[in-house]
Residue frames relative to the residue before (quaternion, step in Angstrom):
aa qw qx qy qz dx dy dz
M 1.0000 0.0000 0.0000 0.0000 0.00 0.00 0.00
P 0.3596 0.7422 -0.5088 0.2470 3.66 1.12 0.20
K 0.6018 0.5590 -0.3693 0.4346 3.63 1.09 -0.58
V 0.5965 0.5533 -0.3611 0.4557 3.59 1.07 -0.70
I 0.6685 0.4922 -0.2936 0.4740 3.57 0.88 -0.96
K 0.6297 0.5507 -0.3235 0.4421 3.59 1.00 -0.88
Y 0.7178 0.4446 -0.2633 0.4666 3.59 0.83 -0.95
L 0.6368 0.5114 -0.3332 0.4710 3.60 1.04 -0.69
E 0.6478 0.5019 -0.3171 0.4774 3.58 1.01 -0.76
L 0.6306 0.5139 -0.3316 0.4778 3.61 1.02 -0.76
A 0.6476 0.5078 -0.3191 0.4701 3.60 0.96 -0.86
R 0.6295 0.5289 -0.3382 0.4578 3.61 1.00 -0.78
K 0.6688 0.4982 -0.3056 0.4594 3.59 0.90 -0.88
I 0.6749 0.4879 -0.2965 0.4675 3.58 0.90 -0.89
S 0.6023 0.5900 -0.3606 0.3988 3.60 1.04 -0.71
G 0.5611 0.6136 -0.3762 0.4088 3.60 1.20 -0.41
Q 0.6174 0.5511 -0.3370 0.4489 3.58 1.26 -0.30
S 0.4798 0.6852 -0.4302 0.3395 3.57 1.27 -0.20
T 0.4005 -0.7153 0.5219 0.2357 3.56 -1.07 0.76
S 0.5539 0.5836 -0.3992 0.4396 3.59 1.28 -0.08
I 0.3310 -0.7754 0.5074 0.1783 3.57 -0.43 1.19
Q 0.6831 0.5177 -0.2993 0.4193 3.61 0.92 -0.83
Q 0.8164 0.0357 0.0113 0.5762 3.59 0.92 -0.86
Q 0.0388 -0.7977 0.6015 -0.0175 3.54 0.00 1.27
M 0.1144 0.8129 -0.5527 0.1439 3.58 -0.28 1.30
C 0.1115 -0.7583 0.6375 0.0779 3.52 -1.32 0.45
A 0.1141 -0.7592 0.6364 0.0743 3.54 -1.20 0.68
L 0.1203 -0.7730 0.6210 0.0482 3.55 -1.01 0.92
A 0.1876 -0.7303 0.6434 0.1321 3.58 -1.00 0.87
V 0.0369 -0.8163 0.5741 -0.0520 3.57 -0.67 1.18
R 0.0068 -0.7794 0.6263 -0.0130 3.55 -0.98 0.93
S 0.8513 -0.0445 -0.0069 0.5228 3.58 -0.82 1.04
G 0.7409 -0.4484 0.2278 0.4451 3.58 0.90 0.93
K 0.6638 0.4574 -0.3093 0.5044 3.59 1.27 0.15
I 0.4168 -0.6890 0.5344 0.2568 3.55 -0.98 0.90
I 0.2553 -0.7898 0.5492 0.0972 3.55 -0.67 1.19
S 0.8034 -0.0602 0.0937 0.5849 3.58 0.98 -0.87
I 0.1516 -0.7617 0.6255 0.0755 3.55 -1.21 0.66
G 0.0162 0.7906 -0.6120 0.0075 3.57 -1.05 0.77
I 0.0820 -0.7584 0.6433 0.0655 3.55 -1.03 0.81
N 0.5052 -0.6776 0.4345 0.3110 3.55 -1.00 0.75
R 0.2106 -0.7258 0.6449 0.1135 3.47 -1.30 0.60
K 0.8072 -0.3088 0.1890 0.4663 3.53 -1.29 -0.04
N 0.8451 0.1379 -0.0374 0.5151 3.60 0.73 -1.00
S 0.7208 0.3787 -0.2696 0.5142 3.61 1.12 0.44
H 0.4456 -0.7018 0.4987 0.2451 3.52 -1.03 0.88
A 0.6365 -0.5508 0.3951 0.3678 3.54 -1.22 0.60
E 0.6463 0.5301 -0.3206 0.4455 3.57 0.96 -0.85
T 0.6441 0.5213 -0.3090 0.4668 3.58 1.01 -0.86
R 0.6792 0.4759 -0.2888 0.4783 3.58 0.97 -0.83
C 0.6392 0.5186 -0.3242 0.4662 3.60 1.13 -0.61
L 0.7462 0.3868 -0.2042 0.5019 3.59 0.88 -0.99
R 0.0372 -0.8470 0.5295 -0.0300 3.52 0.51 1.25
P 0.5534 -0.5995 0.4513 0.3616 3.58 -1.14 0.60
N 0.8244 0.2679 -0.2085 0.4529 3.55 -1.29 0.46
M 0.5796 0.5043 -0.4170 0.4856 3.57 1.12 0.66
D 0.4117 -0.7054 0.5255 0.2383 3.57 -1.14 0.67
F 0.0387 -0.8209 0.5695 -0.0181 3.57 -0.55 1.18
E 0.3134 0.7616 -0.5089 0.2505 3.59 1.26 0.27
G 0.8321 0.2038 -0.1615 0.4898 3.55 -0.85 0.98
C 0.5264 0.6362 -0.4118 0.3855 3.59 1.27 0.09
D 0.2760 -0.6873 0.6368 0.2143 3.50 -1.36 0.36
L 0.2844 -0.7513 0.5759 0.1517 3.56 -1.13 0.71
F 0.1138 -0.7728 0.6233 0.0356 3.58 -0.91 1.02
V 0.0289 -0.8173 0.5740 -0.0405 3.56 -0.64 1.15
S 0.0998 0.8033 -0.5789 0.0985 3.58 -0.82 1.00
R 0.3338 -0.7115 0.5845 0.2020 3.55 -1.30 0.54
W 0.6339 -0.5474 0.4075 0.3640 3.51 -1.25 0.57
N 0.7519 0.4100 -0.2170 0.4684 3.57 0.87 -0.95
G 0.5418 -0.6775 0.3726 0.3295 3.60 1.26 0.10
R 0.4740 0.6616 -0.4602 0.3547 3.61 1.20 0.02
T 0.7516 -0.3762 0.2667 0.4716 3.56 -1.29 0.13
S 0.1200 -0.8260 0.5506 0.0130 3.53 -0.95 0.90
R 0.2298 0.7958 -0.5278 0.1879 3.58 1.12 0.61
P 0.4712 -0.6738 0.4858 0.2967 3.59 -0.87 0.90
C 0.5353 -0.6158 0.4690 0.3381 3.58 -1.11 0.68
P 0.6813 -0.5017 0.3272 0.4208 3.63 -1.16 0.39
K 0.6331 0.5292 -0.3381 0.4525 3.61 0.99 -0.73
C 0.6752 0.4755 -0.2886 0.4844 3.60 0.96 -0.84
Q 0.6067 0.5463 -0.3531 0.4570 3.59 1.10 -0.65
L 0.6547 0.5030 -0.3093 0.4719 3.59 0.96 -0.84
K 0.6312 0.5234 -0.3289 0.4685 3.56 1.00 -0.78
A 0.6468 0.5167 -0.3145 0.4646 3.59 0.99 -0.81
V 0.6387 0.5130 -0.3219 0.4746 3.60 0.96 -0.85
D 0.6669 0.5073 -0.2930 0.4604 3.58 0.91 -0.92
A 0.6716 0.4953 -0.2902 0.4684 3.58 1.11 -0.70
G 0.5491 -0.6397 0.3858 0.3746 3.61 1.23 -0.29
I 0.3237 0.7520 -0.5062 0.2711 3.58 1.22 0.45
N 0.4126 -0.7213 0.5074 0.2279 3.58 -0.93 0.95
R 0.8104 -0.0351 0.1090 0.5745 3.55 0.64 -1.22
C 0.2016 -0.7358 0.6307 0.1417 3.49 -1.32 0.43
Y 0.1429 -0.7713 0.6176 0.0565 3.56 -0.96 0.98
Y 0.1401 0.7848 -0.5913 0.1213 3.57 -0.93 0.90
I 0.5524 -0.5888 0.4713 0.3549 3.58 -1.30 0.13
G 0.3540 -0.7537 0.5223 0.1840 3.56 -0.87 1.02
L 0.7401 -0.4189 0.3017 0.4311 3.56 -1.35 0.11
D 0.7353 0.4072 -0.2243 0.4932 3.57 1.06 -0.75
G 0.6162 -0.5750 0.3343 0.4219 3.60 1.29 0.21
S 0.5137 0.6352 -0.4277 0.3869 3.59 1.26 0.00
I 0.4620 -0.6360 0.5296 0.3188 3.55 -1.28 0.34
I 0.1789 -0.7956 0.5755 0.0616 3.54 -0.82 1.08
E 0.1694 -0.7276 0.6554 0.1115 3.53 -1.08 0.82
E 0.0147 -0.8059 0.5916 -0.0152 3.57 -0.69 1.03
R 0.2498 -0.7126 0.6383 0.1494 3.51 -0.78 1.08
L 0.4130 -0.7759 0.4090 0.2453 3.53 -0.09 1.32
G 0.8297 0.1534 -0.1601 0.5123 3.53 -0.69 1.19
L 0.7418 0.4171 -0.2322 0.4709 3.60 1.21 -0.24
Y 0.7849 -0.2221 0.1814 0.5492 3.60 0.63 -1.03
Q 0.1164 -0.7450 0.6388 0.1530 3.53 -1.37 0.03
R 0.0102 0.7912 -0.6114 0.0080 3.56 -1.17 0.59
K 0.4909 -0.6318 0.5158 0.3063 3.53 -1.26 0.54
L 0.2338 -0.7717 0.5730 0.1465 3.56 -0.95 0.86
Y 0.7944 0.0309 0.0120 0.6065 3.58 0.95 -0.88
C 0.1970 -0.7656 0.5992 0.1268 3.54 -1.13 0.68
């Protein structure tokens, strides 16, 4: 699982570029070890929405979502639905207790690291 930590840490670093002071977030779409798309939130748009651009193929991708301040970074229900519709396999994010969560969108979630 070191790759999970690598991508979440990269997303956390990139999220610092967000112009939204309240919620600096970043989402990375990754397929077969390659970053396909990056999105950071702006004033009126979520990072996941900016990452999951129309007319791009996200089948088989995993989504990594992180906040600058390290707090929980679970995508909102609307962003989760968009990810499912785009063909995202799994979503990784930081849980309330600081653990890394793997969520098979619509199926299950589990803690990977505490």
